[in-house]
MIKE-821041 format. One line per field, with one value per residue (C-alpha): residue number from 0; residue in one letter; chain; x negated, y negated, z. Coordinates in Angstrom, 3 decimals. Each point is the difference from the previous one (the first is absolute). Example, Ala and Ser with C-alpha at 12.3 -4.5 7.8 and 13.67 -1.06 7.14 Angstrom:
<kekes>
seq	(0,1)
type	(A,S)
mol	(A,A)
xx	(-12.300,-1.370)
yy	(4.500,-3.440)
zz	(7.800,-0.660)
</kekes>
This chain:
<kekes>
seq	(0,1,2,3,4,5,6,7,8,9,10,11,12,13,14,15,16,17,18,19,20,21,22,23,24,25,26,27,28,29,30,31,32,33,34,35,36,37,38,39,40,41,42,43,44,45,46,47,48,49,50,51,52,53,54,55,56,57,58,59,60,61,62,63,64,65,66,67,68,69,70,71,72,73,74,75,76,77,78,79,80,81,82,83,84,85,86,87,88,89,90,91,92,93,94,95,96,97,98,99,100,101,102,103,104,105,106,107,108,109,110,111,112,113,114,115,116,117,118,119,120,121,122,123,124,125,126,127,128,129,130,131,132,133,134,135,136,137,138,139,140,141,142,143,144,145,146,147,148,149,150,151,152,153,154,155,156,157,158,159,160,161,162,163,164,165,166,167,168,169,170,171,172,173,174,175,176,177,178,179,180,181,182,183,184,185,186,187,188,189,190,191,192,193,194,195,196,197,198,199,200,201,202,203,204,205,206,207,208,209,210,211,212,213,214,215,216,217,218,219,220,221,222,223,224,225,226,227,228,229,230,231,232,233,234,235,236,237,238,239,240,241,242,243,244,245,246,247,248,249,250,251,252,253,254,255,256,257,258,259,260,261,262,263)
type	(M,T,R,P,V,D,V,A,D,I,E,V,V,V,R,G,E,L,P,E,S,V,V,D,Y,A,R,Q,K,V,T,L,L,V,Q,Q,I,E,M,P,V,P,H,S,R,I,R,L,T,H,Q,P,D,P,A,V,E,R,P,V,R,A,Q,A,N,L,D,V,S,G,R,L,V,R,A,Q,V,A,G,A,T,G,H,E,A,V,D,L,L,V,D,R,L,R,R,R,L,A,R,V,A,Q,N,W,E,A,L,R,G,S,R,P,S,A,E,P,H,E,W,R,H,G,A,E,R,T,P,R,P,P,Y,Y,P,R,P,I,E,E,R,Q,V,I,R,H,K,S,F,T,P,A,R,V,S,P,T,E,A,A,W,E,M,D,Q,M,D,Y,D,F,H,L,F,T,E,A,Q,T,G,Q,D,A,V,I,Y,R,G,G,T,T,G,Y,R,L,A,R,L,A,S,G,P,T,R,L,D,L,S,E,V,P,M,T,I,S,P,H,P,T,P,Q,L,T,N,A,E,A,R,Q,R,L,E,L,A,G,L,P,F,V,F,F,S,D,A,S,T,H,R,G,N,V,L,Y,H,R,Y,D,G,H,Y,G,L,L,T,P,A,Q)
mol	(A,A,A,A,A,A,A,A,A,A,A,A,A,A,A,A,A,A,A,A,A,A,A,A,A,A,A,A,A,A,A,A,A,A,A,A,A,A,A,A,A,A,A,A,A,A,A,A,A,A,A,A,A,A,A,A,A,A,A,A,A,A,A,A,A,A,A,A,A,A,A,A,A,A,A,A,A,A,A,A,A,A,A,A,A,A,A,A,A,A,A,A,A,A,A,A,A,A,A,A,A,A,A,A,A,A,A,A,A,A,A,A,A,A,A,A,A,A,A,A,A,A,A,A,A,A,A,A,A,A,A,A,A,A,A,A,A,A,A,A,A,A,A,A,A,A,A,A,A,A,A,A,A,A,A,A,A,A,A,A,A,A,A,A,A,A,A,A,A,A,A,A,A,A,A,A,A,A,A,A,A,A,A,A,A,A,A,A,A,A,A,A,A,A,A,A,A,A,A,A,A,A,A,A,A,A,A,A,A,A,A,A,A,A,A,A,A,A,A,A,A,A,A,A,A,A,A,A,A,A,A,A,A,A,A,A,A,A,A,A,A,A,A,A,A,A,A,A,A,A,A,A,A,A,A,A,A,A,A,A,A,A,A,A)
xx	(23.931,2.565,3.634,2.553,2.623,2.662,0.459,3.853,-0.507,-0.947,3.059,-0.177,2.541,0.164,1.725,-0.133,-1.538,-3.096,-1.043,0.485,-3.842,-0.430,2.193,-2.098,-3.119,1.013,1.228,-3.122,-2.614,1.987,-0.074,-3.777,-0.434,2.023,-1.153,-3.508,1.213,-0.310,3.234,3.489,1.853,3.600,1.653,-1.338,1.892,-1.194,2.322,-1.142,1.854,-0.455,1.131,0.001,-0.810,-2.847,-0.522,-1.086,-3.863,0.361,3.592,-0.391,0.205,-0.968,0.664,-0.558,1.533,-1.997,1.024,-3.206,0.540,2.996,-1.715,1.139,-2.853,0.882,-1.598,1.404,-1.944,0.720,-1.578,0.280,1.067,1.466,-3.120,-2.092,2.775,-0.525,-4.011,0.408,2.608,-2.138,-3.162,1.615,1.517,-3.217,-1.253,2.766,-0.148,-3.445,0.069,3.046,-2.066,-2.671,1.791,2.734,-0.350,0.615,3.658,0.822,-0.690,-3.833,-2.350,-0.929,-3.287,-2.794,-1.976,-0.314,2.835,1.117,3.716,-0.049,2.254,-1.791,-2.646,3.042,0.405,2.637,2.695,2.556,3.786,1.014,3.843,2.437,0.033,3.714,1.571,0.825,3.685,0.341,-2.111,2.330,-1.074,0.791,-1.743,0.632,-1.875,0.621,-2.435,-1.667,-3.468,-2.450,-1.681,-3.608,-3.387,-0.904,-3.082,2.688,2.343,-2.850,-0.779,3.831,-0.247,-2.662,1.336,3.360,-1.986,2.173,-0.918,1.640,1.258,2.898,-0.740,0.307,-2.969,-0.756,-1.862,2.829,3.172,0.131,1.281,-3.024,-1.464,-3.253,-1.048,-2.601,-1.717,-2.568,-3.892,0.207,2.500,2.667,2.286,2.026,3.416,2.001,3.525,-2.027,-3.315,-1.933,-3.803,-0.876,-2.257,0.219,-3.017,-0.941,-3.364,1.860,2.044,-1.248,3.005,1.000,3.140,2.133,0.309,3.464,3.353,2.144,2.694,3.615,2.040,3.006,-0.112,1.061,-2.661,-2.667,0.728,-0.346,-3.585,-0.813,0.553,-1.138,-3.130,-0.817,-0.578,0.051,2.191,1.124,-0.075,2.613,1.939,3.400,2.257,2.819,-1.901,-3.612,-1.426,-3.109,1.286,-1.609,1.520,-2.410,-0.049,0.771,-2.035,3.898,0.029,2.586,-0.447,-0.482,0.648,-1.430,1.626,-0.300,2.792,1.711)
yy	(13.145,-2.249,1.530,-1.733,-2.354,-1.630,-3.840,0.840,2.859,-2.943,-1.475,-3.570,-1.690,-3.843,-2.003,-3.522,-2.272,1.389,-0.156,2.698,-0.064,0.642,3.451,1.119,-0.718,2.019,3.076,-0.244,0.168,2.602,2.080,-0.402,1.235,3.064,0.995,0.144,2.576,3.804,0.464,-0.058,-3.020,0.668,-3.415,-3.283,-2.878,-3.445,-2.669,-3.661,-2.548,-3.731,-2.013,-3.510,-1.885,-2.563,1.466,3.153,0.296,2.881,0.463,2.472,3.673,2.934,3.501,3.406,3.459,2.834,3.382,1.940,3.604,-0.074,-2.176,-3.584,-2.512,-3.618,-3.338,-3.502,-3.387,-3.921,-2.250,-3.739,0.649,2.884,0.875,-0.297,2.386,2.573,-0.179,0.511,3.021,1.715,-0.353,1.467,2.718,0.818,0.685,2.294,1.784,0.786,1.126,2.102,1.933,0.289,1.245,1.946,3.023,-2.367,-0.693,3.679,0.677,0.631,-3.158,-3.240,-0.828,0.165,-2.714,-3.056,-2.587,1.848,-0.993,-2.378,-2.775,-2.651,-0.107,-1.380,-3.948,-0.572,-2.791,1.659,-1.390,-2.668,0.440,-2.819,-2.852,0.321,-1.520,2.119,-0.697,1.332,3.295,3.075,3.908,0.622,3.683,2.511,3.252,3.121,2.982,2.785,-0.843,2.440,2.165,-0.293,-1.250,-3.717,0.578,1.360,-3.144,-2.213,1.609,-0.405,-3.361,-1.181,1.706,-1.595,-3.350,-0.667,-1.981,2.372,3.648,1.706,3.675,3.158,0.661,3.977,0.420,-1.748,0.057,-3.656,-2.921,-2.078,-2.770,-0.524,-3.472,-2.422,-1.073,0.175,0.156,2.746,-1.317,2.911,-0.007,2.724,-0.629,2.706,0.002,0.778,-0.225,2.783,1.438,1.054,2.709,-1.430,0.837,-3.816,1.122,-0.570,-3.205,-1.651,-1.927,-1.618,1.402,-2.293,0.871,-1.398,1.510,-1.001,-2.551,1.185,-2.710,-0.370,-1.335,-3.464,-0.084,1.500,-2.726,-2.733,1.805,-0.307,-3.505,-1.376,2.015,-1.084,3.712,1.593,2.910,1.757,3.654,0.532,2.733,-0.210,-0.494,2.157,2.801,-0.113,0.412,-2.213,-2.588,-2.800,-3.200,-2.051,-3.502,0.706,-1.946,-2.044,-1.352,2.728,2.882,3.784,2.631,3.569,2.655,3.742,2.243,1.556)
zz	(-89.492,-1.491,-0.371,-1.945,1.892,-1.618,1.109,-0.036,2.663,2.690,1.346,1.257,2.027,0.652,2.589,0.320,-3.497,-1.455,-3.814,-2.099,-0.673,3.818,-0.705,-3.065,1.851,2.961,-2.548,-2.147,3.313,1.453,-3.007,-0.409,3.698,-0.533,-3.120,1.875,2.518,-0.321,2.077,-1.622,0.494,-1.288,1.382,1.130,1.172,0.706,1.773,-0.255,2.412,-0.139,3.075,-1.098,3.312,0.231,3.841,-1.281,-1.259,-1.952,-1.474,-2.420,1.505,-2.215,1.167,-2.031,0.537,-1.800,-0.052,-0.219,-0.780,2.306,2.939,0.046,0.319,0.956,0.182,0.337,0.091,-0.292,-2.053,-1.046,-3.553,-1.739,-1.937,3.398,1.617,-2.531,-0.073,3.645,-0.046,-2.851,2.119,2.912,-1.828,-1.546,3.511,1.054,-2.945,0.288,3.718,-1.293,-2.498,2.483,2.820,-2.100,2.336,3.288,-1.396,-0.249,3.933,0.134,1.685,-1.700,-1.243,2.434,-1.922,2.150,-0.144,-3.209,0.478,2.651,-0.815,2.062,-2.746,-2.487,0.342,-2.548,0.973,1.753,-0.912,2.546,0.923,-1.069,2.530,0.235,2.867,3.049,0.165,-3.536,0.501,-0.006,0.020,-3.334,-0.507,2.203,-0.704,1.630,-0.738,1.633,0.526,-1.109,2.774,-0.107,1.741,0.743,-2.602,-2.868,1.007,-0.625,-3.442,-0.721,0.846,-1.852,-3.057,0.240,0.416,3.405,2.796,2.448,-0.404,2.114,0.575,2.560,1.609,-0.609,2.945,2.320,-1.944,1.280,-2.693,-0.562,-2.383,-0.962,-1.303,-0.902,3.173,2.560,-0.125,-2.403,-2.432,0.931,3.293,1.216,2.089,1.291,1.916,3.328,1.014,1.395,-0.591,-3.577,-1.362,-3.653,-2.274,-0.978,-1.969,-3.181,0.584,2.837,1.796,2.969,2.037,2.033,3.587,0.735,-0.578,-2.808,1.270,-0.103,-1.634,-1.896,-3.636,1.078,2.745,-2.500,-2.525,3.275,0.537,-3.901,-0.143,3.548,-0.385,-3.506,-1.036,-3.457,1.531,3.357,0.707,2.748,1.779,-1.251,3.239,-1.146,-1.774,1.714,-3.623,-1.011,-2.572,-1.786,-0.539,-2.455,-2.111,-3.664,-2.801,-0.407,3.463,1.244,2.022,-1.097,2.805,-0.145,2.437,0.127,-1.189,2.524)
</kekes>
């Protein structure tokens, strides 16, 4: 079924130099996609960012945030050109929206679809946006987000990570009450790290994942930043030396840092 959607309802924000034809192309492509789904999408926002640096192989980053019946669906990609980035974005959104439609009840607390690989991120190979190679001495923590992590199971956290198109997701594990992070990695494509190591009784039949056996390091923000750079990691999950809560320091796409901390 096709629903009427006004092209003007698709908000497009541009950062950097991109031709107006790319903006129109993005608005039209996302409009056509939204028209093809049955769930209401009252608002859609697209952000296109161009990083004019010859060292960046895919300098155009495209990100979309869709309000689908009150649930945020997010996708982000990178392309060599504006039109390529838009095409990759729409393709990624299409797959993500299909999973939302097929597993809508899972978003409301029931189990995800049991179909093999139904919502495994590992099947998606869309180019991920690289972070800008900003000199280390110029990097700063320019986004500090404090929030109350959802108290969910690792399976639910993996589902949320996929729907939001994140590479990692900070949450509170329902079974243990520990701060934890799930991220892309390991032999299964998903890996879980907790503040403290220990035995687990997780049901891994729904989303197979590997579990880090090591306790999370206790660090200051400065020590976390040093570890992030020395190890060449995309993010560091650590126990804050003053609050003893699980924090995540990560590379932003603009080359600076972001910091996630649980609200006290």
